[in-house]
C-alpha positions as a LaTeX table, in Angstrom:
\begin{tabular}{lrrr}
\hline
Residue & $x$ (\AA) & $y$ (\AA) & $z$ (\AA) \\
\hline
Met1 & 41.15 & $-86.12$ & $-20.26$ \\
Asn2 & 44.40 & $-87.99$ & $-19.84$ \\
Asn3 & 44.50 & $-89.83$ & $-16.50$ \\
Lys4 & 48.05 & $-88.54$ & $-15.90$ \\
Tyr5 & 46.81 & $-84.96$ & $-15.83$ \\
Ile6 & 43.86 & $-85.83$ & $-13.61$ \\
Tyr7 & 46.12 & $-87.46$ & $-11.00$ \\
Ala8 & 48.56 & $-84.52$ & $-11.11$ \\
Thr9 & 45.73 & $-82.03$ & $-10.57$ \\
Ile10 & 44.37 & $-84.00$ & $-7.60$ \\
Leu11 & 47.89 & $-84.18$ & $-6.07$ \\
Ile12 & 48.36 & $-80.42$ & $-6.36$ \\
Val13 & 44.98 & $-79.73$ & $-4.70$ \\
Val14 & 45.82 & $-82.08$ & $-1.81$ \\
Ile15 & 49.22 & $-80.45$ & $-1.22$ \\
Val16 & 47.80 & $-76.89$ & $-1.27$ \\
Ser17 & 44.96 & $-77.86$ & 1.10 \\
Ser18 & 47.41 & $-79.44$ & 3.54 \\
Ile19 & 49.59 & $-76.34$ & 3.62 \\
Ala20 & 46.59 & $-74.08$ & 4.16 \\
Ala21 & 45.25 & $-76.25$ & 6.97 \\
Tyr22 & 48.63 & $-76.31$ & 8.73 \\
Ala23 & 48.95 & $-72.54$ & 8.56 \\
Tyr24 & 45.43 & $-72.01$ & 9.87 \\
Phe25 & 45.74 & $-74.27$ & 12.90 \\
Ser26 & 49.21 & $-72.97$ & 13.78 \\
Lys27 & 47.98 & $-69.35$ & 13.86 \\
Thr28 & 44.90 & $-70.29$ & 15.85 \\
Thr29 & 46.96 & $-72.06$ & 18.53 \\
Val30 & 49.30 & $-69.08$ & 19.06 \\
Ser31 & 46.36 & $-66.71$ & 19.38 \\
Val32 & 44.69 & $-68.80$ & 22.13 \\
Asn33 & 47.89 & $-69.14$ & 24.15 \\
Asn34 & 48.42 & $-65.37$ & 24.19 \\
Thr35 & 45.01 & $-64.73$ & 25.78 \\
Leu36 & 45.56 & $-66.99$ & 28.80 \\
Pro37 & 45.84 & $-64.93$ & 32.08 \\
Thr38 & 49.10 & $-65.21$ & 34.05 \\
Pro39 & 48.92 & $-66.18$ & 37.74 \\
Ser40 & 50.12 & $-62.73$ & 38.88 \\
Ser41 & 47.37 & $-60.88$ & 37.06 \\
Ala42 & 44.52 & $-63.25$ & 37.80 \\
Pro43 & 42.40 & $-62.34$ & 40.84 \\
Ser44 & 42.61 & $-65.04$ & 43.50 \\
Ser45 & 39.16 & $-64.33$ & 44.89 \\
Ser46 & 36.48 & $-61.71$ & 45.18 \\
Pro47 & 37.29 & $-59.03$ & 47.80 \\
Thr48 & 33.94 & $-59.69$ & 49.46 \\
Ala49 & 34.90 & $-63.30$ & 50.08 \\
Thr50 & 37.83 & $-62.41$ & 52.38 \\
Ser51 & 36.34 & $-62.51$ & 55.84 \\
Ser52 & 39.52 & $-61.26$ & 57.53 \\
Ser53 & 39.15 & $-57.91$ & 55.82 \\
Gln54 & 35.83 & $-57.13$ & 57.47 \\
Pro55 & 35.48 & $-55.12$ & 60.67 \\
Ser56 & 34.62 & $-57.45$ & 63.53 \\
Ser57 & 31.22 & $-56.90$ & 65.08 \\
Thr58 & 32.43 & $-58.31$ & 68.37 \\
Ala59 & 35.80 & $-56.60$ & 68.61 \\
Ser60 & 34.46 & $-53.72$ & 70.68 \\
Pro61 & 31.46 & $-54.42$ & 72.90 \\
Thr62 & 30.74 & $-50.72$ & 73.37 \\
Ser63 & 31.67 & $-49.48$ & 69.92 \\
Gly64 & 29.73 & $-46.47$ & 68.73 \\
Ser65 & 30.43 & $-47.15$ & 65.07 \\
Thr66 & 29.31 & $-49.77$ & 62.60 \\
Ser67 & 30.93 & $-49.99$ & 59.21 \\
Thr68 & 28.60 & $-51.02$ & 56.42 \\
Ser69 & 31.30 & $-51.56$ & 53.84 \\
Thr70 & 31.25 & $-54.99$ & 52.27 \\
Ala71 & 34.64 & $-55.06$ & 50.59 \\
Thr72 & 38.19 & $-53.85$ & 50.95 \\
Pro73 & 40.52 & $-52.51$ & 48.28 \\
Ser74 & 42.56 & $-55.04$ & 46.32 \\
Pro75 & 45.67 & $-56.06$ & 48.29 \\
Ser76 & 47.85 & $-55.65$ & 45.21 \\
Pro77 & 48.64 & $-52.09$ & 44.06 \\
Ser78 & 49.07 & $-53.33$ & 40.48 \\
Ala79 & 45.75 & $-55.20$ & 40.39 \\
Thr80 & 42.75 & $-53.71$ & 38.66 \\
Pro81 & 40.44 & $-52.10$ & 41.27 \\
Ser82 & 37.33 & $-54.22$ & 41.61 \\
Gly83 & 35.75 & $-53.20$ & 44.93 \\
Pro84 & 33.78 & $-50.12$ & 45.95 \\
Thr85 & 35.63 & $-46.83$ & 46.34 \\
Thr86 & 33.50 & $-45.60$ & 49.25 \\
Gln87 & 32.20 & $-46.97$ & 52.51 \\
Thr88 & 29.48 & $-45.96$ & 54.94 \\
Leu89 & 29.80 & $-45.95$ & 58.71 \\
Val90 & 28.19 & $-44.38$ & 61.77 \\
Asp91 & 30.34 & $-41.99$ & 63.83 \\
Gln92 & 30.04 & $-41.30$ & 67.55 \\
Ala93 & 27.68 & $-38.41$ & 66.97 \\
Gly94 & 25.25 & $-40.94$ & 65.50 \\
Arg95 & 25.74 & $-39.63$ & 61.96 \\
Thr96 & 25.79 & $-41.93$ & 58.94 \\
Val97 & 28.82 & $-40.89$ & 56.92 \\
Thr98 & 29.95 & $-41.87$ & 53.43 \\
Leu99 & 33.69 & $-41.49$ & 52.89 \\
Pro100 & 36.48 & $-42.88$ & 50.70 \\
Met101 & 37.46 & $-46.49$ & 51.31 \\
Asn102 & 41.05 & $-45.42$ & 51.98 \\
Pro103 & 41.35 & $-41.68$ & 52.74 \\
Thr104 & 44.69 & $-40.20$ & 51.70 \\
Arg105 & 44.30 & $-36.55$ & 52.75 \\
Val106 & 43.33 & $-36.53$ & 56.40 \\
Val107 & 43.11 & $-33.64$ & 58.86 \\
Val108 & 43.26 & $-34.63$ & 62.54 \\
Thr109 & 42.27 & $-32.25$ & 65.31 \\
Thr110 & 44.06 & $-33.82$ & 68.28 \\
Pro111 & 47.55 & $-35.36$ & 68.60 \\
Trp112 & 46.34 & $-38.79$ & 69.70 \\
Met113 & 44.60 & $-39.25$ & 66.37 \\
Ala114 & 47.95 & $-38.80$ & 64.63 \\
Glu115 & 49.34 & $-41.52$ & 66.86 \\
Val116 & 46.47 & $-43.88$ & 66.05 \\
Leu117 & 46.99 & $-43.32$ & 62.32 \\
Leu118 & 50.71 & $-44.00$ & 62.81 \\
Thr119 & 49.85 & $-47.30$ & 64.53 \\
Phe120 & 47.55 & $-48.29$ & 61.68 \\
Gly121 & 50.20 & $-47.48$ & 59.04 \\
Cys122 & 48.39 & $-44.34$ & 57.83 \\
Phe123 & 50.67 & $-41.57$ & 59.11 \\
Ser124 & 51.62 & $-40.53$ & 55.57 \\
Asp125 & 47.93 & $-39.84$ & 54.85 \\
Ile126 & 47.86 & $-36.93$ & 57.33 \\
Val127 & 47.99 & $-33.46$ & 55.75 \\
Gly128 & 46.90 & $-31.28$ & 58.70 \\
Val129 & 47.41 & $-31.38$ & 62.47 \\
Pro130 & 46.43 & $-29.15$ & 65.41 \\
Ala131 & 48.93 & $-26.70$ & 66.88 \\
Leu132 & 49.40 & $-28.92$ & 69.92 \\
Ala133 & 50.85 & $-31.67$ & 67.72 \\
Gln134 & 53.68 & $-29.33$ & 66.76 \\
Ser135 & 54.63 & $-28.53$ & 70.35 \\
Pro136 & 57.02 & $-30.87$ & 72.22 \\
Gln137 & 55.38 & $-34.26$ & 72.49 \\
Val138 & 55.51 & $-37.19$ & 74.86 \\
Gly139 & 54.94 & $-40.83$ & 73.99 \\
Val140 & 55.55 & $-42.13$ & 70.49 \\
Leu141 & 54.97 & $-38.76$ & 68.80 \\
Gln142 & 58.13 & $-37.30$ & 70.31 \\
Tyr143 & 60.04 & $-39.56$ & 67.93 \\
Tyr144 & 58.12 & $-38.19$ & 64.95 \\
Gln145 & 58.36 & $-34.50$ & 65.83 \\
Asn146 & 60.07 & $-33.53$ & 62.56 \\
Gln147 & 57.34 & $-35.19$ & 60.49 \\
Leu148 & 54.63 & $-33.48$ & 62.55 \\
Asp149 & 56.30 & $-30.09$ & 62.20 \\
Ala150 & 56.35 & $-30.50$ & 58.42 \\
Leu151 & 52.55 & $-30.85$ & 58.25 \\
Thr152 & 50.11 & $-27.94$ & 57.98 \\
Asn153 & 49.08 & $-26.41$ & 61.30 \\
Val154 & 45.28 & $-26.07$ & 61.37 \\
Gly155 & 45.06 & $-24.25$ & 64.70 \\
Thr156 & 43.74 & $-25.21$ & 68.11 \\
Pro157 & 40.26 & $-26.66$ & 68.67 \\
Pro158 & 37.65 & $-25.37$ & 69.08 \\
Asn159 & 39.07 & $-22.37$ & 67.20 \\
Val160 & 40.70 & $-24.11$ & 64.25 \\
Asn161 & 41.48 & $-22.27$ & 61.01 \\
Ile162 & 38.58 & $-23.36$ & 58.82 \\
Glu163 & 40.00 & $-21.71$ & 55.70 \\
Thr164 & 43.24 & $-23.61$ & 56.11 \\
Ile165 & 41.43 & $-26.91$ & 56.52 \\
Ile166 & 39.24 & $-26.38$ & 53.46 \\
Gly167 & 42.30 & $-25.31$ & 51.48 \\
Leu168 & 44.01 & $-28.62$ & 52.20 \\
Asn169 & 41.28 & $-30.33$ & 50.17 \\
Pro170 & 40.96 & $-33.19$ & 52.69 \\
Asp171 & 39.00 & $-36.33$ & 51.96 \\
Leu172 & 38.43 & $-36.88$ & 55.70 \\
Val173 & 38.46 & $-34.67$ & 58.81 \\
Ile174 & 38.49 & $-36.35$ & 62.22 \\
Glu175 & 37.04 & $-34.36$ & 65.12 \\
Ala176 & 37.38 & $-35.05$ & 68.84 \\
Thr177 & 35.74 & $-31.77$ & 69.83 \\
Arg178 & 32.46 & $-30.73$ & 68.24 \\
Met179 & 32.99 & $-27.55$ & 66.18 \\
Pro180 & 29.69 & $-26.52$ & 64.55 \\
Ser181 & 31.24 & $-23.78$ & 62.38 \\
Leu182 & 33.79 & $-26.20$ & 60.94 \\
Glu183 & 31.19 & $-28.92$ & 60.45 \\
Ser184 & 28.93 & $-26.52$ & 58.55 \\
Glu185 & 31.71 & $-25.54$ & 56.16 \\
Leu186 & 32.78 & $-29.14$ & 55.64 \\
Asn187 & 29.20 & $-30.03$ & 54.76 \\
Thr188 & 29.04 & $-27.10$ & 52.33 \\
Phe189 & 32.12 & $-28.34$ & 50.50 \\
Asn190 & 31.02 & $-32.01$ & 50.71 \\
Ile191 & 34.09 & $-32.94$ & 52.75 \\
Pro192 & 33.49 & $-36.08$ & 54.87 \\
Trp193 & 34.07 & $-35.76$ & 58.61 \\
Ile194 & 33.61 & $-38.01$ & 61.61 \\
Tyr195 & 33.33 & $-37.29$ & 65.31 \\
Val196 & 35.18 & $-39.42$ & 67.85 \\
Asn197 & 33.86 & $-39.04$ & 71.39 \\
Gln198 & 36.73 & $-38.56$ & 73.85 \\
Ala199 & 34.52 & $-39.86$ & 76.66 \\
Gly200 & 34.01 & $-43.16$ & 74.82 \\
Thr201 & 36.01 & $-46.32$ & 75.37 \\
Pro202 & 39.42 & $-46.62$ & 73.69 \\
Glu203 & 38.17 & $-49.68$ & 71.79 \\
Ser204 & 35.20 & $-47.86$ & 70.29 \\
Gln205 & 37.41 & $-44.94$ & 69.28 \\
Leu206 & 39.99 & $-47.20$ & 67.66 \\
Gln207 & 37.29 & $-49.17$ & 65.85 \\
Leu208 & 35.80 & $-46.01$ & 64.35 \\
Val209 & 39.09 & $-44.45$ & 63.26 \\
Gly210 & 40.50 & $-47.75$ & 61.99 \\
Asp211 & 37.38 & $-48.48$ & 59.97 \\
Ala212 & 37.35 & $-44.93$ & 58.58 \\
Met213 & 40.92 & $-45.39$ & 57.34 \\
Gly214 & 40.19 & $-48.81$ & 55.87 \\
Ala215 & 42.73 & $-50.40$ & 58.24 \\
Tyr216 & 40.45 & $-53.31$ & 59.09 \\
Thr217 & 43.07 & $-56.00$ & 59.68 \\
Leu218 & 45.34 & $-53.98$ & 61.99 \\
Thr219 & 42.34 & $-52.53$ & 63.84 \\
Asn220 & 40.87 & $-55.93$ & 64.66 \\
Gln221 & 44.32 & $-57.31$ & 65.47 \\
Leu222 & 44.94 & $-54.53$ & 68.00 \\
Leu223 & 41.46 & $-54.79$ & 69.51 \\
Gly224 & 41.95 & $-58.52$ & 69.95 \\
Glu225 & 45.22 & $-57.91$ & 71.82 \\
Met226 & 43.59 & $-55.27$ & 74.01 \\
Asn227 & 40.69 & $-57.53$ & 74.94 \\
Ala228 & 43.09 & $-60.37$ & 75.74 \\
Thr229 & 45.10 & $-58.11$ & 78.05 \\
Tyr230 & 41.99 & $-56.88$ & 79.86 \\
Ala231 & 40.85 & $-60.49$ & 80.25 \\
Leu232 & 44.23 & $-61.43$ & 81.75 \\
Ile233 & 43.99 & $-58.67$ & 84.35 \\
Ala234 & 40.38 & $-59.53$ & 85.17 \\
Ser235 & 41.17 & $-63.22$ & 85.64 \\
Arg236 & 43.99 & $-62.47$ & 88.08 \\
Leu237 & 41.91 & $-60.01$ & 90.08 \\
Gln238 & 39.09 & $-62.54$ & 90.23 \\
Ala239 & 41.44 & $-65.34$ & 91.28 \\
Ala240 & 42.69 & $-63.11$ & 94.10 \\
Gly241 & 39.10 & $-62.46$ & 95.21 \\
Ile242 & 39.21 & $-58.75$ & 94.33 \\
Thr243 & 35.75 & $-57.51$ & 93.37 \\
Pro244 & 34.81 & $-54.13$ & 91.83 \\
Ala245 & 33.63 & $-53.03$ & 95.27 \\
Gln246 & 37.23 & $-53.43$ & 96.45 \\
Tyr247 & 38.88 & $-51.52$ & 93.63 \\
Val248 & 41.46 & $-48.99$ & 94.80 \\
Pro249 & 40.55 & $-45.27$ & 94.60 \\
Leu250 & 43.00 & $-42.91$ & 92.91 \\
Ile251 & 43.22 & $-39.58$ & 91.12 \\
Val252 & 45.00 & $-38.45$ & 87.97 \\
Thr253 & 46.54 & $-34.98$ & 87.86 \\
Gly254 & 48.97 & $-33.15$ & 85.58 \\
Phe255 & 46.78 & $-30.99$ & 83.35 \\
Gly256 & 48.64 & $-27.81$ & 84.24 \\
Thr257 & 50.86 & $-26.64$ & 87.05 \\
Asp258 & 48.04 & $-26.80$ & 89.60 \\
Pro259 & 47.84 & $-30.33$ & 91.08 \\
Thr260 & 44.15 & $-29.88$ & 91.94 \\
Val261 & 43.25 & $-29.85$ & 88.23 \\
Leu262 & 42.22 & $-33.50$ & 87.90 \\
Met263 & 41.06 & $-35.86$ & 85.19 \\
Thr264 & 37.25 & $-36.11$ & 84.98 \\
Gln265 & 35.00 & $-38.16$ & 82.69 \\
His266 & 37.82 & $-39.35$ & 80.47 \\
Asp267 & 38.27 & $-42.47$ & 78.36 \\
Ala268 & 41.20 & $-43.30$ & 80.65 \\
Asp269 & 38.67 & $-43.95$ & 83.41 \\
Tyr270 & 37.76 & $-47.13$ & 81.56 \\
Val271 & 41.43 & $-48.18$ & 81.62 \\
Leu272 & 41.69 & $-47.55$ & 85.36 \\
Arg273 & 38.62 & $-49.71$ & 85.96 \\
Ala274 & 40.15 & $-52.47$ & 83.85 \\
Ala275 & 43.21 & $-52.33$ & 86.13 \\
Gly276 & 41.22 & $-52.88$ & 89.33 \\
Thr277 & 41.17 & $-49.22$ & 90.35 \\
Tyr278 & 38.88 & $-46.26$ & 89.79 \\
Asn279 & 39.15 & $-42.52$ & 89.37 \\
Ile280 & 37.43 & $-40.88$ & 92.33 \\
Phe281 & 36.26 & $-38.07$ & 90.07 \\
Glu282 & 35.24 & $-40.13$ & 87.07 \\
Asn283 & 31.73 & $-38.68$ & 87.18 \\
Ala284 & 32.66 & $-35.06$ & 87.89 \\
Thr285 & 32.04 & $-32.33$ & 85.34 \\
Pro286 & 33.12 & $-30.90$ & 82.99 \\
Val287 & 34.50 & $-33.62$ & 80.77 \\
Thr288 & 38.29 & $-34.27$ & 80.55 \\
Asp289 & 39.62 & $-32.18$ & 83.46 \\
Thr290 & 38.51 & $-29.67$ & 86.05 \\
Thr291 & 39.67 & $-28.02$ & 89.26 \\
Ile292 & 38.62 & $-29.98$ & 92.35 \\
Pro293 & 38.74 & $-28.18$ & 95.73 \\
Phe294 & 41.61 & $-29.52$ & 97.79 \\
Glu295 & 39.27 & $-30.11$ & 100.72 \\
Thr296 & 37.28 & $-32.52$ & 98.55 \\
Ile297 & 40.45 & $-34.37$ & 97.53 \\
Leu298 & 41.44 & $-34.60$ & 101.21 \\
Val299 & 38.08 & $-36.07$ & 102.20 \\
Asp300 & 38.10 & $-38.63$ & 99.38 \\
Asn301 & 41.70 & $-39.55$ & 100.34 \\
Pro302 & 43.04 & $-41.26$ & 97.18 \\
Gln303 & 45.30 & $-44.26$ & 97.75 \\
Tyr304 & 47.32 & $-43.57$ & 94.61 \\
Ile305 & 48.07 & $-40.46$ & 92.56 \\
Ile306 & 49.09 & $-40.67$ & 88.90 \\
Val307 & 50.71 & $-37.62$ & 87.32 \\
Asn308 & 50.25 & $-36.98$ & 83.60 \\
Ser309 & 53.64 & $-37.21$ & 81.88 \\
Tyr310 & 53.25 & $-33.71$ & 80.39 \\
Tyr311 & 53.89 & $-32.23$ & 83.87 \\
Pro312 & 56.54 & $-34.39$ & 85.60 \\
Thr313 & 57.50 & $-31.68$ & 88.12 \\
Leu314 & 54.10 & $-32.06$ & 89.79 \\
Val315 & 55.35 & $-35.22$ & 91.52 \\
Gly316 & 57.73 & $-33.13$ & 93.61 \\
Thr317 & 55.14 & $-30.37$ & 94.05 \\
Ile318 & 52.70 & $-32.84$ & 95.59 \\
Glu319 & 55.20 & $-34.77$ & 97.69 \\
Asn320 & 56.76 & $-31.61$ & 99.15 \\
Asn321 & 53.53 & $-29.74$ & 99.85 \\
Pro322 & 52.69 & $-29.95$ & 103.59 \\
Ser323 & 48.95 & $-29.89$ & 102.86 \\
Trp324 & 49.17 & $-33.04$ & 100.73 \\
Gln325 & 51.00 & $-34.98$ & 103.46 \\
Ala326 & 47.65 & $-35.89$ & 104.99 \\
Ile327 & 46.65 & $-37.88$ & 101.90 \\
Ala328 & 47.25 & $-41.64$ & 101.95 \\
Ala329 & 48.91 & $-41.71$ & 98.53 \\
Val330 & 51.57 & $-39.24$ & 99.71 \\
Gln331 & 52.03 & $-40.92$ & 103.07 \\
Asn332 & 52.66 & $-44.30$ & 101.43 \\
Asn333 & 54.86 & $-42.99$ & 98.59 \\
His334 & 52.24 & $-43.88$ & 96.02 \\
Val335 & 52.62 & $-40.84$ & 93.78 \\
Tyr336 & 53.65 & $-42.07$ & 90.34 \\
Leu337 & 54.57 & $-40.29$ & 87.14 \\
Glu338 & 53.10 & $-41.79$ & 84.01 \\
Pro339 & 56.18 & $-42.87$ & 81.98 \\
Val340 & 57.10 & $-39.95$ & 79.72 \\
Asp341 & 58.19 & $-42.20$ & 76.86 \\
Thr342 & 54.82 & $-43.93$ & 76.74 \\
His343 & 52.08 & $-41.44$ & 77.72 \\
Phe344 & 50.01 & $-44.61$ & 77.43 \\
Leu345 & 47.24 & $-43.64$ & 79.83 \\
Phe346 & 46.12 & $-41.08$ & 77.26 \\
Arg347 & 47.04 & $-42.86$ & 74.01 \\
Gln348 & 44.22 & $-45.10$ & 72.85 \\
Glu349 & 46.33 & $-47.67$ & 71.03 \\
Val350 & 48.41 & $-48.55$ & 74.13 \\
Thr351 & 45.82 & $-48.19$ & 76.89 \\
His352 & 45.85 & $-51.95$ & 77.46 \\
Ile353 & 49.56 & $-51.69$ & 78.36 \\
Ala354 & 48.66 & $-48.72$ & 80.58 \\
Ala355 & 46.13 & $-50.96$ & 82.34 \\
Leu356 & 48.88 & $-53.52$ & 82.96 \\
Trp357 & 51.13 & $-50.76$ & 84.33 \\
Val358 & 48.45 & $-49.54$ & 86.76 \\
Ala359 & 47.54 & $-53.10$ & 87.80 \\
Lys360 & 51.19 & $-53.94$ & 88.47 \\
Met361 & 51.57 & $-50.67$ & 90.40 \\
Val362 & 48.59 & $-51.37$ & 92.69 \\
Tyr363 & 48.73 & $-55.19$ & 92.84 \\
Pro364 & 52.44 & $-56.01$ & 92.36 \\
Gln365 & 52.10 & $-59.49$ & 93.83 \\
Leu366 & 49.67 & $-60.48$ & 91.06 \\
Phe367 & 51.81 & $-59.33$ & 88.16 \\
Thr368 & 55.39 & $-60.24$ & 89.04 \\
Asp369 & 55.81 & $-61.90$ & 85.64 \\
Ile370 & 54.79 & $-58.79$ & 83.70 \\
Asn371 & 57.54 & $-56.49$ & 82.43 \\
Ile372 & 56.11 & $-53.25$ & 81.06 \\
Gln373 & 59.33 & $-52.40$ & 79.23 \\
Thr374 & 59.05 & $-55.70$ & 77.37 \\
Glu375 & 55.36 & $-55.11$ & 76.62 \\
Met376 & 56.15 & $-51.71$ & 75.09 \\
Asn377 & 59.02 & $-53.12$ & 73.08 \\
Asn378 & 56.84 & $-55.90$ & 71.66 \\
Phe379 & 54.17 & $-53.35$ & 70.73 \\
Trp380 & 56.68 & $-51.16$ & 68.92 \\
Leu381 & 58.15 & $-54.08$ & 67.01 \\
Glu382 & 54.69 & $-55.21$ & 65.95 \\
Tyr383 & 53.24 & $-51.86$ & 64.87 \\
Tyr384 & 56.19 & $-49.52$ & 64.25 \\
His385 & 58.67 & $-52.21$ & 63.17 \\
Thr386 & 61.45 & $-50.91$ & 65.38 \\
Pro387 & 62.42 & $-51.48$ & 69.03 \\
Phe388 & 60.94 & $-49.21$ & 71.71 \\
Pro389 & 63.50 & $-46.39$ & 72.15 \\
Gly390 & 62.19 & $-45.24$ & 75.53 \\
Thr391 & 62.22 & $-46.54$ & 79.08 \\
Val392 & 59.57 & $-47.47$ & 81.62 \\
Pro393 & 61.04 & $-46.92$ & 85.11 \\
Pro394 & 60.35 & $-49.82$ & 87.46 \\
Phe395 & 58.24 & $-49.23$ & 90.56 \\
\hline
\end{tabular}
């Protein structure tokens, strides 16, 4: 064969091979680049590696609940879910309960639970409330009355409307009063429920509800602030040489128009102890409130009387009643109305501020630097993202 043709053939083969190779490697490079994950879609870490998302085992020394969840939902709504969808915890009836990681259809059976969910950013997850929540409120709920009225009324414990609750298709029901008939129906329909003991400490109640809602970060943040406040009060009482044996006796009334209906065995008793005082009838029965004979009140002679903000007219009733004039609290003008705009003695999430209020009321010389109005305003800004609209009258 002529050498000229041989060289031409070789040249053509080389050129064609080069073109084919170029095309192949160009296509391969584009394909690899398109499969690289972008920073916004790439997970930064495993949810189980984020320690701040776990419930603290030391946040509440008397907590009746222990969450066994090991992960929290992804912080990004657009991210692909990678953690568990359920969690297991122990409620204050000692029951092990499995429920959604973040419940979104919640029925609460007492107004304070609605307030706790509001504090933890879960108010929009409530679908049912008790009748009392739709009556005029005090504290923070008075500013959310329209939203409460728009929710489904499930009745008044212990006689709630079970049919209505089941019909709401809740993924969590929170009880503060044991209702066996309701519990039986919830179990039948596989609807998770938890019991929160009203005689427990505010911290244990908040821990349980916060964990149940998956609000781990805010729950532990609030519990840390509460413990710090209680520690501040304790340190000042100790520095002043005030021991538990010297705590000031008082009573809490305002559970109806009769001033002898007093608070008994309530979680607020814990708050009063933290403030360097104690409820004379903290061990009386039944739980929550009961009528105490006036003669007994007279003998025990409370040094201070706190009136529940639901019944502000009782202050005048007590002060103007000749029989009550023999009691030290009346003689020394130590009858105080719980601030209506706070209702903090009976609202778990602000009981630490209530403790400051009581401590400042009884030991003013130890807490001259504490301004309760400022404390409430800071709390509102932190958890409700708006200034406190109410007032706390000075002593």
